C-alpha positions, 0 to 999 in steps of 0.5 A: 065316746067310751062305752059305760060298764054300768048305768049311763045317762042319755047324753043328748046327741040328737039332731039340733034344728038349725034355727034353735037356741041350742044351735046358738049356745051349744059349744062347736060343731052341731054333730059333735058331743063329749060326755065324761068318762065313766070313771069321771061321771061316777066321781061327779055323782059322789061329789054332788050326792046324786044317783043314777035317777037323778040322770034319768031325765034332763033337768034343764031345757035342751034348747031345740025350740025355734029362736023367737023373741020380741024386741023391736028394731030401733034403726030407721029404714034409711039407716038399714038402707045405708048399711045395705049400700055399704055391705050389700042388701044380702049381708044385712040381717034383721030376723030374730035368729041372726040377732040372737046368733051374735048377741052372747058369748060362751060364759056360763051366764050367757048359756043359762040365759039362753036355755031359759030363753031370756033374751035381753040384749041383741043388736037391731041388725047384724052386718057381714062386712067383706073389706077393710073399706067397708068397715071403715064406712060402717064405723064413720056412719055409725059415729055420725048417726050415733048408733051403737057398734059391736063386733062378733068374731068367734063368739067364745067370750067369756066376759060378756065381751060381745053382748049388744047391751045398747042394740045398734048393729053387730059386725059378724066377721066370720063369714066374709072377713077372713082372708089373707092380705099379705105374706112375708117369708123374709120377715116371717109374717103374715097379714090377715083380716081380723075374722080369720079363725084359728084353724084357717090360719093355721092351715094357710101357714102349715100349707105355706109351701103350696099357698105361697111357694115358701121354703118351708111350713110355718105355724102361728104358735097361738092355740088357745082352748078356744082355738077351733072357734075364735079368731085372730081379731078376738085374740088381740082385742082381749089380750089373749094367750095360747096353751103354747105361750111359754115358748112362743108368747102371748098374743101381744108378743106375736102381733107386729101391726094392727089397723083399726076403724075408729070414729075419728079415722083410721089408725095403722101401727108400724110393723117393726120388730122393735123401736124407741118412738114414745109409747107403743101405739100398738100396745095401746090399741091391743086389749081395747075390746072394740071400745076405741074401734074395729080391728081390721088387719093384723100382722102376725110373727110366724114361726117354723113349723117343726112338729117332729121335733116335739119332746112330750113329758109328764111327771107327778109330784108329791104335793102342789108346793113342790110342783110350784118350786119345780116350775119356778126352777124351770123357768129361772134356770135359763135353759129354755122354756117349754112350749106347753107347761101345765101344772095341776093342783091336787083337786084338778090332778085327781080329776085328770086321773079319771079323765085321762084313765091314769087311775086305772093304769099300772101308774097307780101301783107306783104312786102307792109304792112311792107314797104319792097320795091321790088328793095330794099329788100334782100333775105336770105335763107339757112339751117342747118346741123348736130346732131339734138340739134346743128341744131336746136340751129344754126336755133334758133340763125339765127332766133334771129339775123334775128329778131334783124335786122328787118328781115321777116320770110318767113318759109322754103318754099322759101328755098325748091323752091330754092333747086329744082333748085340749080343744074339745073339752068345752063340749063337756059343758053341753052334756053336763048342763042338760042335767043341771051341772055347770062348768065354767072358767076364770083365770088371773095373773100372779108372781111366784111370791104371791101364788100360794096366797091367791090359790089358797084365798080363791079357792077357799071362797069357791069351796065355800059353796057346798058341793062345789068342784074347784080345779086349778092349774098353771098353764102359762108361766114366766120367770116372774110368775104365772097364771092361775086358771080355775074351772068350777063345776057346781049344780046350778039352775039360776043365772043370777045365782051364777052371776053372784058366785061368779062376782064372789070369785072376782072379789077374792081374786082382787082381795088376794092381790092378783090381776083379775085377768090374764088372758080372758080380757075384761068385757062387761062382766068383770068391768065393775072391778077394773078401776079398783084393780088398776088404780084411779089415776091409771084408769084416767089413762083409759078414759082419755083414750076413750074420750079421743077415739070414741067421743059419743061412746058408740063403740061396744058400749054398755060397760065394756072395760068399765066405761059408761058405768057410774061410780055409784053404779059400780058400787052397787053392783059389787054390793049386789054381786057380794049379796050385801044389798 
């Protein structure tokens, strides 16, 4: 926490009751909070037209009440007994807290409903499996009894991916299903259970010399912002991407093999690095979001852990268009790819100048001398990984390109400041929402040729809502294109108002010609747009896979990937979201 020089709101950092709503909707560790820096707080007040008085008391429920609701359990005693036989009586829970703890993810729609104690969709029971065999038995029993089956990994979904629309059971993978199954240094692979968390996986690999008697330490190379509170299984079933993806690749580049328990039996893909044996079954299963089966084991590529070779850099460009050109040149120059690669548009750059205290540093004088204007300039930060010669040469190429496009060298200090918050910025959402400010994210995939249009049109929609902050950056980059990642901040109280606004952004993304998701998946929240996004004939292939693996629609039912949503329902949802009916 940074001391404020003037008025500071009473950011909540009191004790959080263990069975409270806040213990469920709060991001991360219960004793950790993050408040905005004073400069950012002042900027937010100006943006929203607020005074210190608006922050003298909380405008939203703090969620400290004990979780209680009245939703009946629809499973029979016989069915509950069967689950107890499979996982053990102590690992079947039907109490209110357990049911709600796995019911929602972390999109703002979920958090707003939880603050208002709107409990709509919970499982009837929560199961805590301990082995692949237990999960296979659970899936087989649910298929035979037509019991809806959901999976909860880390709970960081921002697409309503884990919400138990039809009741049934949810498998909470966090506590018992998180073990290493195999390690192979010769092939540089590790096989783990799907509930393995990011930090646990990274700790296991960083300490491979001790754990497995290896020659060196290793890394997973996959670091999403949700890294500390997400699971390997969640990364895979949503097609996730980490912040170092430009070098290590997205999760589909890292996964080598997968095992699934499906209603029609087990599915295991092979572990070969490449093959030409028809369509790739691994890629077919990946991204299924639990709609085809439950991911049990995953084999991942691993990489040499060489943190001493990292070369950090940051530059400021005069405007967003120049920054895009520089980014494309770096990726198309065939001189190696940086690991972290983040370009911010002018509005996000302005915010970052406050967040990382650059605005009050001597760099502000340099910007003025170079006629770089706040509100126009664009910040680029990142670092390189790999063998020391490669890492140095890659950083040198970045520097060469940056100078070619007029970038101002800012050293690696800005990047180090960003690294300090790269995994804990989501904590800001709780402190800000206590006072009625919501902060959420969306992203999409674009080609270089349509990046300008997508950025312009989506931003126009977001900014059409009065007093709304719209931050955009590029964080996953390829020779042919990149992602655009939006963070929007607004004063908002009503969950339905949020859902309408969120849907309008999805409309704008689709109309502008972008892919509606780069790495967050689809879940149930994006589902009404999916078929129109990829095409009717193309979507028919998804339907065929669903019909084969899950003929009775018990796997993550209720709209996942657009399944069990009628065509007319899709049209109605779209019209409602756009305010047409």
